N, C-alpha and C positions, 0 to 999 in steps of 0.2 A: 720386785725381789717374788719370786712364787717360793713358797713352802715346801717341806718333805713332810709327809703323814709317817707317822707309824701307829704302832700297838707297844705298849707298854703292859711287860708279863711279869713284872715283879725282878729284884733280886737286882735291880739298875739294869734291863736288859730289855731289848725293844726287839719285835721284826719289824721288819718292815722290805717294800718291794722296789726294786731298781733295774733302771733296763741292765739288761746281762753283758751287752760287748763293753761296759762298764769297771765289770765288777774287778776286774785282775789287774786294774792299772792302779797305778798308787800317782799319779798325775793328778795333779786338783783341777776338777772341772766345775767345781762349782759356780762358775757363773753362767753354767748352762742353763737352759729352762727348764726346770723340774728333774734336775740331772745330777744332782751332789754325790760326791764318790767320797770317800775315804780310805786311808791308809789300809787294808787288810793285812792280817796278822802282825800286824807294829805295836796294839794294845799293851800298855805295859801293868796295864790290871787286870782281862779277862785274857787267858789265854785260846779263850772258845769265839773272841770275836770277831766278826766277820765272816763265822761259820752259812754255809749253805750248804745244797744237794747242788751236781752239777747239772749247767743246763739250766738252773732253775734262777730268779733273778728273787727270791724271799730269803732275805737277809738277816742273822741274829747280830745284833752288835750290843754293846753298851750304851749309854746316855751319853757318857760325853763324846765317845766318837760318832754317836748318831747327830748330837749336835752341832758340833764342830767350830763349838766359842758362841755359837749362835744362840740366840732367844727359844724360853719353852713357851707354848702354848697351849691350852688344852681346848681340845675342839669339842663343840657343844653339841647334847642330841636333847633332840624332843625338846626343840624350843619353837615359842607360838609363830606363828604367821607375823607378828609383827616385829615381832623381833627378830627373826631374819628378813624382811625386809627394811629393816634398819641398817640392817649391816652393809653397807658399803662395803667391803670385800668379800668377793667368794669362795668357799675351799676354807670358813672358819667355823660353821654350824649347818644344821640338818633337823628338817620337822622331825625326821624317821626318830623313834627311842630307842635306846641300845638294849640290849640283852645281858643276860647276868652278864658278872665279872666270867663265870668258870665257863661259861660256855664262850665267849670270846675267846679269852686264852685259848680253849679250846682249840677254835679254826684255825687260830694263828700259830700254832703247834703244830697242828697239822697242815695246813699249806706249808709248813718252814720245811716239811718232811716230803709235802708230793708236788709243791710249785702251785702259783697262778697262772700259767699259760704265758704269750707273750706280752712283754710291758710294751704298751702302745699310750701314747701322751693323749689321745683324746678318748680312749675306749678303755686302756687300761692300765691306769696307772696307780701312784701311789698310794692318792685316797679314796681310790675304786679299791684298793684291796683292803684298807681300814676301815672303811664304810660297811661291807662284806664280811669285814671279820666282827663289827661290833652290830647289824641286824640282817645280816645272815641273807638280805635281801638281794636277788637276782633280775635283771633287767630280761624278760622274755624275749625281744629283736635285737639279735646280736649286732646289729646293723646302726648306724647313728653315733650320737652323744652318750656317753656312757655315764655312772655314777657320780662321775667328778664336779663340785663346786667351781674347782681351777679350768676347770676342760670349760664350761657353760659360762663362765665368764668371759673368758678369750674368747668364743663364738657371742655371747649375748653381748659384747661391747661394739664391735662392728655392725652388729646384728641390729643391735639398737639405732643405730647412727643411720643403718643404710633405712629402714623402716621410717625412721623420722624427718627423712631426708625433703620426702614430698610436703609437707607440713612447714616449710621453713617459708614457701610462697604465701601461707596463711598468716605466719608471723611476723611480725617484723620485730619485735624485738629479741638478739642474743637469747637472753635471760631465760624466755619462752622455749626456744630449740632445746637450749641447754633443760629445761628440767622435763620435756615429752622425752630425749632421748634417754635421758637417768629414769624417768619411769620406765621405761621400757624396757632397758636394759635391768633395772631389780624383776618387772615380771617374766623375764627370757629365765632368769635364776631362778625363780621361784615356780615357774611351771616344768623348770628340769629338775628338781628337787626330788631325792629317791623318795622324799618324805610322802610329797603329791600326786607323783607319777602313778597311772594305773596300770603301767606295763610291767608289774613288778612281782617277784615271788617268792617265797618263802624256798630255801634250798638249803637242806643239810649239807656239811662240810664235806662229807662221804661222797655226797651223789654230783657237788661239784662237777669232779672232771668228766665223768659222761652226759651231766645237761651241755656243756660247752662241747661236748667232742673233743678234748683230748685224750678220754682214753682210747678212743680209736686209732688216734696218729701214734700213740705208745706203744699199741700192740702191732701197727704194724712196723714199727720201727723194730721191737724185738722180734717179729717173724724176721726181718730183713736181715739181720745180727744172727739170728740160728740159721737160716738157710746160707751166708756165709760162711758159719763155720761149721757147716756142715759139707761144705764144699773145700774147707782147708783139710779136714781129715780126710777126703776122698782122696785127694790130691798127695 
């Protein structure tokens, strides 16, 4: 079962990041990997539950709708390497330290108004959103695996099995093979943790769109719309 990660901003509200294609759907697809949904505009408690900007996957919801009868887990920041490696499941902690609460909430609310780019299960998912809000860290290279511990776990498990397969010839015991595979799996998770990686920089949320190239695409779209409006006027 996958986790869905968000930022608690107070007042029983959570800001989180979801695939845009399911934002307007009331169909329950919670079984989809990293793609939980909730009915928009049906919250009996908070009228603004489900608020988002057009074409954005960043959503404001109440805590009850965010959980959808699921359990609540507090993601851990600034853990030691030994604690990180002891976690069997990825996407539950990071060695990176969290920024002050007011900074975290500012980033989340800013991205609620301005978006967080396109959702991608491996490179830009809900955990990536939460990690950025909490730490302000951004990977320099946009290619390859993102910041998400869940994504690195999905890639790390088969990678560990693949890397350990030649060692099977050297290990007659199945327990030995399992130990090597588990060790490589944990080290893969650790090596891709945002608190360990060396290809990350601190980026202000106001500069995020420019850094990731979103601003240029938005400007182009605005120019196209303006040109279309001029043509309509001319006709």
